[in-house]
N, C-alpha and C positions, 0 to 999 in steps of 0.2 A: 545602545547596546555596547558593551565594553570592546576596547579596539582589538582585545585578544583575538586570534582566530576561533571559530565558532566548532566545537567538536562535533555536536550534534544539532541536526536539523530534524524536527518533527513534523512531516507534511500529511496534514487533513484534509482531505475533498468534503467539499461540505454542498448539500444539496436539499433543500427544504428541511433543515434542521432543527426549526424553531422550537419542539416540543425538549430537544435533549442538548442542545449545543452549549447552554449556560452550565450546566453540570458537567458535561465533556470538559470544558474549558478549566470548570474548577479542578477536577479531578486531575487534568494535565498539569497544572499551574504547580497544585498540589506537590506533585512528586518532581519537576522541573527545577521548581525555584530550590529544591536541596541538592540537585545534582551537583555533582563534583566538578564539572568541567564546564566551560562556556557552551550554551545553547541557541537556538531560536526554535520557533515555532510558527510554521507558514500554513495558513488557513486559505485554502484554493476554493473558491467560492464558484461553484458550475451554473452561474445563472439563476438563482435562487428566486424564486417568486412569493416568498412568504419573509419574516420578518429576521431571517437569519443575520444577514449583515446587520440589521441595526442591532441586534444583541450580541455582535462582535466587537463593532466598533469601539465601545467601554474599554473592553478587555485592551485594544490596540493603543488606546489614547493611555490607558494605566501603564503599561508595560512596554518598554522599547523594544523586547526581546520579540514580540508578535508581529507577525507582518499579513495582511489579509489582502490577498487577489482578487479582484472582480473581474470574472471572464463569463463570456456568452457561452451558453449552455452547449454543451456538445457531448457531456456522458463523462463517468466516473474517471475512464481512461486519462480524456482529454484533461482533465481537472489534476489530476495525480501528474501527467506528464509536464506542465506548467508548473507545479508547486516545486517537483523534484528538478527543475531546470532553474527555478529563481533561487533554491536551495543554498547555502554555500559552506555546509557543515562537511568535515571531514569524512563523518560518516552521516547517513540521513535514512531515516525509518519512515517508511509509508505505513500509518494506522488509520483504521476506519474511524469514522465518525461518533459511531456508538460505544466504541472503545470495546469491542465485544474481546478482545485481549486486553487484561489489564496492561497500562502503559511501561510500568515498573519491571514487566518482563522483558523491556527491549535490552537491560542487562544480559539475559541468555545470549541474545545476539549479538550484542558487543565483542563478547567470548570471542565468537569466533571471527568476527570481524577485524578484532586488533591481532590472531592469528594470522592474518592475511587472507581472509575468504573473502571474494569480492560481492558473493550474494548470499547473507545469511535469512534463510525462510521459517518464519513462525510455522510449525506445522501441527495440525491437529491428528497426524498418523504418524509422527515419529517419535522415538523413544520418549516415555513420559510426556506426552501430548494427551490431553483430555478434550472432549466434545462434551458441554455441559447445556440441558436441556434442549437439545437439538432433537426436532420432530423427524420421525423414523423414515417418512416420504422424503424430505429434502435430504435425510443423511445418504439415501438411496440414488437418487438423481446425481447428488455430487459425485459418489461413486463412480458411476457411470460417465460422467465425463471426464473424472481423471483417466479412467480407461482409453478415451480417445484422447486424452492431451500426451498419454504416455505411449500411443500408436503413431499419433502424425506429427509428434512436436519435442517431447522433451522426458525420453524414456528414464524409468528409472526413479522420478519424482511421485511420493505419496501424495502431496497435497500443494497444488500451484495456487489456489485460488484463495487462502486464508490471507487477509488484509492484513499483514503484519510483517514486513520485510524489511532490513536492513542493508543498505549497500552502501560499497565505499564511493566516496566523493567523485573519484573518476570513472568509476564503472557507471554511475549513474548517471553523468553528463554523456556519457557516449550511449548508453541503451536508450535512455528516455529521447534521447536526441534522434534516433533512427527509429524511434516508435511511430506506428501509424493509425493503431485502432484507438478509437475513442471510445469505446464500451467495455464491459467486464472481461471481455477476452485480453487486454492488454495484458494481463500479467503473464499469460502464456507466451505470447510475443514477446516480450521483455526476457524472458527466462530461456526462450530460443534462440532470441540475438546473444544472449550470454553464452549458450552455450556453443552458436558457431563461431565466438569469438575465442573460445577455450577458455572462459574464466570459470573460477571456481566457486560452485555453489553446495551449500550444505544446510539439510534441514535440521533445524532444532524444535522440539516437543514443547509446546505451550500451552496454557489452559483457555478454551476458546469459549464462552457464553453465549447462548443464542440469545439475541434480542427480537424482541416484537417490533413492527413495522421497520421491519428490512425492507433495502431498496429491491431488494433481488426477488424476481418474479420465477421461480424454479420453472416451470413448463416453458415458457416463452423465453426466458433469457438463455435456458440451455441450448434451446435451439437457437438463438441468434450466435452463441458463443461457439456451437460447431461450426457454422457456416465462417465465423470469423476465423477457424481454426483453417479451413482452405482458403481463405483469402490471405491468412497471413503466409502461409506455404505458397501461394503464387506469387506475394509480392517480394518476397524474399529468395526467391528459386535460384537467383544469381548472384545473390550477396555472401561475399567471403566474413572476413574479419572484419569489426570496426575499426 
């Protein structure tokens, strides 16, 4: 990697992504290699038990801008936390391994980040946002969960669970350093902490494509995330600004 400071870090959590990780890396690199500023790609492997790591290693060997973190299995939240804390970019993008939001749409989020927004959230419900191919049942459950989130944690945000968010580097270090949840509920915890710290949040509409083989189990994970909301409120009940 060049000595020049990293402008954009792309952090991708990986867990048993053997069927698609090569395609994901090919798509990400096709965009990043033409990106106008210095970048890095941080792959946080959450204890995969398939060949994900072996498939990633040749990319790391070929490209000094790619780093692989080998972590014990703790959950998506734990992997994202470690990836964000290891990243060095002025701006840090969290991006799902299935690229359900095309990576080039980071440019929509960077516009807000460059204006000084601490957390730019890719939103399927924001102006211009689209959900493409999502089963109706999953959509309904997602909206029910969002209602719980607005009541218990971050009022006013229409979509906290889209896995496409851009953080200012300083904000990422503070927020993920204080994160305690390792499961899917980590998104809400981080946004809750951002609000408590008076950071600026802005939802930006993105195109989101439903992918088969999602790691999300709608009923089971929705219940777990609901319990995580209560744990989060309890753990941070006396927390002030970070």
